C-alpha positions in Angstrom: 13.5 47.1 50.3 10.4 49.2 49.7 11.2 52.7 48.6 9.0 55.6 49.9 8.8 58.9 48.0 11.6 60.4 50.1 13.8 57.5 49.2 13.3 58.1 45.5 14.0 61.8 45.8 17.1 61.0 47.8 18.2 58.5 45.2 17.6 61.1 42.5 19.9 63.6 44.3 22.5 60.9 44.9 22.7 60.0 41.2 22.7 63.7 40.2 25.8 64.3 42.3 27.5 61.1 41.3 27.1 62.0 37.7 28.5 65.5 38.3 31.5 64.1 40.1 32.2 61.6 37.3 31.9 64.1 34.5 33.8 66.9 36.3 36.6 64.5 37.2 37.0 63.3 33.6 36.9 66.9 32.2 39.2 68.2 34.8 41.8 65.5 34.1 41.5 66.0 30.3 41.9 69.8 30.5 44.3 69.7 33.5 42.3 72.3 35.4 39.2 72.2 37.6 36.0 72.1 35.4 32.5 72.3 36.7 30.5 70.2 34.3 26.8 70.6 33.7 24.5 73.5 33.0 23.8 74.4 36.7 26.2 76.0 39.2 25.9 73.4 41.9 27.5 69.9 42.1 24.7 68.0 40.3 23.6 67.1 36.8 19.8 66.4 36.7 19.9 64.1 33.7 22.0 61.6 35.7 19.4 61.6 38.4 16.6 61.0 35.9 18.6 58.4 33.9 19.7 56.7 37.1 16.2 56.3 38.4 15.0 55.0 35.0 17.9 52.5 34.8 17.0 51.3 38.3 13.4 50.8 37.5 13.8 49.2 34.0 16.8 47.0 34.8 15.7 45.5 38.1 13.0 43.2 36.7 15.5 41.7 34.2 18.4 41.0 36.5 18.2 37.3 35.6 19.2 38.1 32.0 22.2 40.3 31.4 21.5 40.6 27.7 18.0 42.0 28.3 19.4 44.4 30.9 22.0 45.6 28.4 19.5 46.3 25.5 16.8 47.7 27.7 19.2 50.2 29.3 20.7 51.1 26.0 17.2 51.8 24.4 15.9 53.8 27.4 19.0 55.9 28.0 19.6 56.7 24.3 16.0 57.9 24.0 16.3 60.0 27.1 19.6 61.5 25.9 18.2 62.4 22.5 15.1 64.1 23.8 17.0 65.8 26.6 19.4 67.2 24.0 16.6 68.3 21.8 14.8 70.0 24.7 17.9 71.8 26.0 18.8 73.0 22.4 15.2 74.2 22.0 15.2 76.1 25.3 18.7 77.6 25.2 19.6 77.6 21.5 22.9 75.8 22.0 24.2 72.3 22.0 25.3 71.0 25.4 27.1 67.9 24.1 28.4 67.0 20.7 29.2 63.5 19.4 30.4 64.6 16.0 33.8 63.0 16.8 32.2 59.5 16.7 30.9 57.5 13.7 27.3 56.5 13.4 25.8 59.6 15.1 22.3 61.2 14.8 22.2 65.0 14.9 25.3 64.8 17.2 23.0 64.1 20.1 23.3 60.3 20.2 25.8 57.9 18.9 26.4 54.1 18.7 29.4 54.4 21.0 27.5 56.2 23.8 24.5 54.0 23.3 26.7 50.9 23.9 28.1 52.8 26.9 24.6 53.2 28.3 24.1 49.5 27.9 27.2 48.8 30.0 26.1 51.3 32.5 22.8 49.4 32.7 24.7 46.3 33.7 26.7 48.2 36.2 23.5 49.7 37.6 21.6 46.4 37.8 24.4 44.4 39.5 26.5 47.0 41.4 25.0 50.4 41.9 21.5 49.2 42.8 22.8 47.2 45.7 25.1 50.1 46.8 22.0 52.4 46.7 20.0 50.0 48.9 23.0 49.7 51.3 23.5 53.5 51.6 19.8 54.2 52.1 19.4 51.4 54.6 22.3 52.7 56.7 21.5 56.4 56.7 19.2 58.1 59.3 15.7 58.5 57.9 15.7 62.2 59.0 18.9 62.9 57.0 17.3 61.2 53.9 14.1 63.4 54.3 16.0 66.6 54.8 18.2 65.9 51.8 15.3 64.8 49.7 13.6 68.2 50.4 16.6 70.6 50.5 18.6 69.5 47.5 15.8 69.4 44.9 14.7 72.9 46.1 18.3 74.2 45.6 18.5 72.6 42.2 15.1 74.1 41.2 16.2 77.6 42.2 19.6 77.1 40.5 17.8 76.0 37.3 15.5 79.0 37.2 18.4 81.4 37.8 20.3 79.8 34.9 17.3 79.5 32.7 16.3 83.2 33.2 19.7 84.3 31.9 20.0 81.9 28.9 16.6 80.7 27.9 15.5 81.6 24.4 11.8 82.3 24.8 11.2 83.2 21.1 12.6 79.8 20.0 10.5 78.0 22.6 7.3 79.8 21.6 7.9 79.0 18.0 8.7 75.3 18.7 5.7 74.7 20.9 3.3 76.9 19.0 -0.1 75.3 18.1 0.8 75.7 14.4 4.1 73.8 14.8 2.6 71.1 17.0 -0.3 70.7 14.5 2.1 70.2 11.6 4.0 67.5 13.6 0.6 65.8 14.4 -0.3 65.9 10.6 3.1 64.3 9.7 2.5 61.5 12.3 -1.1 61.1 10.9 0.1 60.8 7.4 2.8 58.2 8.4 0.1 56.2 10.2 -2.3 56.4 7.2 0.5 55.1 4.9 1.3 52.3 7.3 -2.4 51.3 7.5 -2.6 51.4 3.7 0.5 49.3 3.4 -0.8 46.8 6.0 -4.2 46.6 4.2 -2.4 46.0 0.9 -0.3 43.2 2.4 -3.4 41.6 4.0 -5.2 41.7 0.6 -2.2 40.2 -1.1 -2.0 37.4 1.4 -5.8 36.8 1.2 -5.5 36.7 -2.6 -2.6 34.2 -2.4 -4.7 31.9 -0.2 -7.6 32.0 -2.7 -5.2 31.2 -5.5 -3.8 28.3 -3.6 -7.3 27.0 -2.8 -8.3 27.2 -6.4 -5.4 25.0 -7.3 
């Protein structure tokens, strides 16, 4: 099935709501009271929409090999989770999830346990959810898909700006994304690249020297 832009937007909304339903149900059962998970007021969590679309795109080409699907999904989702956590903490000066209860964690944003979970979710996405998504879209009226694809993202955008206006930390964002701070990060990357190039040149010289020694013998 060929997806148009409206189908991708609808799929994004669909995954946002499925993610919210899953997390809210788990949290509500754990706390034994209704919990609205997520940063926004509405029944959606955008990172699930983004993550779902990414999983759909990166796992579909590798459906013939479950091992590749697992590791590709794990890598992409762990990277997305880390940078989303970093961005949210930078914007709002608070941590929205904490994996400190697990072993092998990094800055409490990602952990080995959750990364393995994303790999399993990649398998579930590739062999179950993707087909369910195609089935749902194929059997819904195109007008409904178009209206949903326009209306829900619009509501989510308004919801986000209302929440952001109340909680966003502009001073922290200005400092993080200042030219000075960005320049220092670029300098660090440049130094790492220079050291890598020096190391590589040194290895190549050693290998060339070893070949010469072998030829002399």
